[in-house]
N, C-alpha and C positions, 0 to 999 in steps of 0.2 A: 775628717782627718787631714792634717796638713801634708802637702806634697813636699818634695825635696826643695831645698834652697837652690836658686839659680845663680851660678857663679860663672861669669864670663870675663873677657878682658876689661870690661868697664867696671866690674865690681860684683856686688852681691845684691840679690833681690829676693824678698819673701813676704809672707803674710805676717803682719805684726801680731805678736802674742802666741802664734802657733809655731812656725819654724824660724821666725825672726824675733828673737828675744834680746833683752839687754845683755845677757851673757854671751850670746852669739856675736852681738855687735862689739862687745869689749874684746873678745878673742880675735875678731877680724881686725880691729884696731891694733892689737898686739902683733898680729901677723904682718901688717903693713909697716908698723914701726920697726919690727925685726928686720924686714927687708931694707928699710932706709938706713938702719945702723950698719948693715953690711955694705951699703953703697957709699956712705959719707963717713969719712974718718974725722972730719972737722965737727966738733960738738956744736959749734955755733950755727951750723947749717941744719941741725936736727930740729927743725920747726915745721909744722904743718898748719896751713890755714883751713878752716872748716866753715862751710855754710850749709844751709838747709832750706828746703822748700817749706811751705806753710802747713804741711800735714800735722795734725795734733800729736802724732807719735814721734815727730821729728826731734823734739826737745829731749825726750828720754833717751832716744837712740844716740843723739849727739853726745849726751852726757856719758853714755856707756862707751862709745868709741873714744871719747876724750880720755876716759879713765884707762882704757886699754893702751892708748898711745903713751900716756904719762908713766905707766908702770914699766915701760921699756925705755924711759928716758927721753921721750919726744915732747917738745914744747908745742902747745896748741894756741893758735890765734883764732878766737871765735868771732866769725863775721855776722852771726845771727841769720835771719831770714834774708837770703839773697838769691839771685838767679845762678844757674849752673855756670854760664859764661863769666859771671862776675867772679866766681871762685877762681877760675882759670886765670883771669886778669890779675887777681891779687896774689896768686902763687908767684908770678913773675915780679910784680910790683914790690913785694915784700921779700923777694929772694928766698922763698921757702924751699924746703926739700921735697915738698909735695902738697897735695890738696885733697880734701875729702868733701863730697857733697852728699848730704842725707836727702835722697830723693828717689821716687819711683817713677819719675817722668810723667807720662800720660796714663799710667796704670790706675785702676780704681782705688778708692780710699783705703780698703783693707791692706793694701800693699805699701811697703816702703823699701828703701834700698840704701846701699852705701857705695857710692861711685868714687873710684880712686883716680887721682891725677899725679903724674910725676912732676919733676921740677921744670919740665918743658911745657907744663899745663896740658899734657895729652895723656890719654889712658895708657896703661902699661902695654908694651908689645906682648904677643902671646907667650913667649918664653918666660918673661918676668911675671905675667899674670899667673902662669902655672906654678912658678916658684912660690908666690904669695899664697896661692890656693893650697898647695901641699903643706906649707907652714901652718896655715889655719887648720887644716884637717887633722894633722898629727900633733898639733899643739906644741910645735917645736919653737918656742919663743925665746928671745934673747934673755939671758940671765946673768947677773953679776952682783955679788954680795956688796960691792962698793958703789953700786949704781945709785945715782941721785935721780929721783923721779922728775919728770918734766914739769914745766910750769904752764899755767893758762893765763892768757890775757885776751883782750877784746879789741876790735877795731870797727868803728861805725862809719868809716869814710868810703866803704867799698862802692856804694851806689854812685857817689859823686865822682870817684875816679873812673868808673866804667863810663858814665855819661859824658864826662869830659873827653875821653878818648873817642867816643862816637862822634861828638860834635866837631872834632878836629878834622874828620875826613868827609864832611859834607858842607855845603854852603848854607849854613844855618840862617843867615840873613835873607837869602833868596827864598827859602822855605817859609820863614816867618812872615814875609811880605804877603804871602798867599792866604794866610789865616785859614788854613784848612780846617774844615769841620770833621772831626774824627771820633768814632765810637770805638772804645777800647774795652774788650772783654778779657779779663785776666783770670777767669775761673777761680777766683779767690786763692790764687797761687802766689808765687814769689815775684811775679813780673809786674804786678799792679803799681806798686809804689815807684820803682824806677821808670816804668812805662809812662806814668803820668808826669813824672819829673822831666823826662826827655821830651815828651810832646809839648809840655808847657814851654820848655826852653826853645822849642822850634816854632813857637807862636801859634800853636793849634788851639782851636776851640774844642774842648774835650767833653764828650758824653761818656762818663765812666760807667762800666758794668762789671760788677763782681771784682773790684780792684782791691778790696780789703783782704789782707792775707790771713783769713780765718782757717783755711785748709778744709773747710766744709764746702766741697765743690758744688757750685750752683747747677751744674749739668755734668753729664759724662765728660771727663776732662780731655779726651783726645780731640784736637781741633778739626773734626771732619764735618761734612755738610749736615749730616743728621743731628749733630750735637750743637749746631750753631744757628738754629732757626730763630732764636730770640735775638741774636745779634743782627741777623738779616732784617728782621722786623724793626729793630731799633735804628738801623741805618736809614731805612725808608722814612720812619717817623721823624727823625731828626733832619731829614734832607741833607745827610752828611756826604762828604766827598769820598769817604772810605771807612771801612770797618776793619779793625785788627783783632785777631784772637790769638792769645798765647796759650801754651800748655802750662802745667803747674810749675815747672822749673824754668820756663821761659827761654828754652833754647830753640823752640819751633814757633813759626808764625803762619797763620792762615789769613787770607784776605777776602773781604766782601766788597764788591764794587759799589759805585754810587747808586745803582738801581736796587741794591739789596740782594744781589745775586752772589752766592758763594762761588768763587772762581776756581777753587781747588788749590791744594798745597803745592802742587808742582809749579804753579805760576809764581810762587814767592821767590824761588831761586831764579826763575827766568827773568822776572822784572829786575832783580838785583843785577843779573848779568847784563841785561839791556843797558842799564845805567853805566856800569863799569866799562863795557866795550864801546860805549859812545864817547868815552874820554881817552882811552888808550888801547893799544893792541897788545896781544899776549895770549896766553892759554888759560884754560879753566880746568878744574878737576871735579868730577862727580862720580857717584857710585854707579854700578852696573844697572841698578833698578830705577835710575832717574831718567826722566823724559828726554827725548831727542830735541826738545825745544831749545835747550842750552847749546846743543851742537849747531843748530841753525843760526842762533844769535852769534856764536863765536865765529862760525864760518863766514858770516857776512862781513867781518872785519879782518879776515885773514888768520883768525885764531883756530885752535882746535881744543877738544876736550879730552883730557886724560881720564880714562875710566879705571875705577878701583873696586875692590871688594866692598860689600856693604859695611858700613861702620864709619863713624865720624873721624876716628883716628887714622883710618886708612886714607880718607880723603885729604885730611890735613897733612899727612906724611907726603902724599903725592904733590900737594901744593908746594910744600917746602922744597922738595927735590927738584921740581920743575919750574920753580919761581912763578907760580900761577898768580894771576891778578884777582881771581875770584874762585870760589868753590862752594860745595855744599851737597845736600841730598834733597831728593824730591819730596821729603816729608815736611817741607817748610823750613828747612835748615840752611842758613846762609853763613858761610865762613869767609872772613876777611882777615888775613894774617896780620894786618896793621893793628887789629884789636886783639886777636888771639886765635888759637887753633881749634876753637869750639864753636858750634852752631850758636847763633846769637839773634834773638828776636828783636833786640834793640837796633842792631845793625840793619836788619831786614826792614824795620819800620822807617828808619832814617833814609835808607836808599830808595824805598818806594816813594816817599814824600819828595825826595830830591828829584826823582824822575818825573813826578807830576809837575813840580815847579819848573823844571828845565824845559819840558815839552809843552806845557800849557794844555795837555790832553787829560781826559778822564781815564780812570782805571779801565773801563770797558773799551775805550778807544785803543789804549795801549795793548790790552789783551788781544784785541782784534787784529793787531799788526803782527802778532806772533803766529807762525804756522801752527795750526791746530791738529792735535792728535787725540785719539781715544785710547785710554788705558784700561785694561781689564785685569783684575787680580783674583787669584784663587789659591786655596791651600787644601791639602788633604794629608791624612796620617800616612807615614811611611818610615820604616827603619832604614839604616844605612845600606844594607844589602839590596833592599828594594829600590832605594834611590839610585844605586849604581846600575841596576838593571834597566831602570827607566831612562837614565841618561844615555846608556849605551844604545838603547833602542831609538831614542830621539835623534842621536847623531846619525844613525843610518837613515832615518826618515828625512833629515835635512842635510844631505851631503854637500850641497852647494853653498850653505850658509857660512858666513865668517863667524868663527867660534872664539870666545874668550872663556877660558877655564880657570880663571883666578878665584872664582867664588861660585861653585856650581858650574853651570854653563849658560852663557848668553849667546844666542844665535841671532846674528844680524842679517837681514834681508834688505833689498832695495826699498821695499814698501813697509817694513815692520821690523820689530825685534821681539824676542821672547827670552826671559830670564828664568831659569829653574835652579833653585838652591834649597839646601836643607836649612831649617831654622837653627840658630845657635843656642836656643833656649828650650826647645821642645821637639818631640819626634814627629815633625811635620815637614812637608815640602811646600815651599811657596813658589807660585808660578805667576809671573807678570808678563803680559803682552801689550805692546803698543803698536797701533797702526793708524792710518788716516781716518778710519771710521770704526765704529763698534763691531760691526759684522766681521770685518777683516781681523780684528784683534781676537774676537771670539773663535774664529776659525783655527787659529794657532793654539789657543787654550784647549779647544775640543780635541785637537789632534794629540796633545800631551795627555789629556785625561783618558782618552781611548787606550793609549799605551799603558797608563797607570793601572787601568782595570785589568790589563793582561800583559804585564811587562816581559813575560817569557822566563 
């Protein structure tokens, strides 16, 4: 039996053929189109660009969403199979009213989703997302007897436009001179084609893995250590300088060093920050669950990190507000506003290669220069009343901690931090602790779990 559709600020996600059907997709398109009609009075602006990752269900869902948009008078530009950040770039490049990405990101193959972007290439803020959700749930769609249906067109230049933007913000010539050996694992998602194009433009010698966009994932798609053993082996076998792993919609990047060791997604943002802060001073933005590594890197050049609630749009908003020179999340997501307000694996790859070229060091050497921390993650079921009782008890347990309550609670200590927050998509609590070693991080996790078992 299918569970409920998950609807958040980013859009909608479900199991294809169970709770996510063509009718649901069409209605969600109508709801988004109805919102856009209320926002834009200029009919010429009523155009949405749409891309999708490579999941086999993507084409039918894209067709359904397109149908829904067109029935309320919205024009659609079909970008085909492209990365999520590419859609964001094209929203601005084509001056569209919004964008839609058919993707379920790193979720397994039975899932798919519909991600919404506004004309600023960012996910809707909570109040707008709620407005679209209500319109979808009560089916209160725009209607006009004189309405002309929208038109559909296509654009096959999105990859080239995206890659050109990335190449402009790195020293492509210096990177190409190094002729880096790179293994790229795109998990048969949307990132393989543009990933290979970018690496080729940067003069890399590429060993491609799973770069064909078949949507039949060669391994569990989330780019974590346990899912990337084949990439680690391939890096060693090819005597490569680096291994890159994208998720299906290519907004996240994980890195394997020259020894074939998975270094962890947290280092993707850290290495990008190390490059950017080596060239200029300023501030960064990262969510509350991201490692302190970026704080150390920023502090070394007189910068600081603005912390935000979890979520790409929250980080991007803080970057815009505070004129940040880099930002992202610890899940392998790097944001550079010169490209767009969306996590971007192509940016992350180019920045990492630029850092290698600029320093002449290996990945493992660069990682060794960054202060090392140990991060421990845990989750457990809890409804909202229980979450409140737990947080109240934890505040009493840690009265001397610096507290950030913008997204659950993050408690900062001189030697560690712990972040406790409710999931936006399921009735669970996520607990993340980071300290100088695993034992110290586990100590904070255990203290919270003890309270969770008896919150009072």
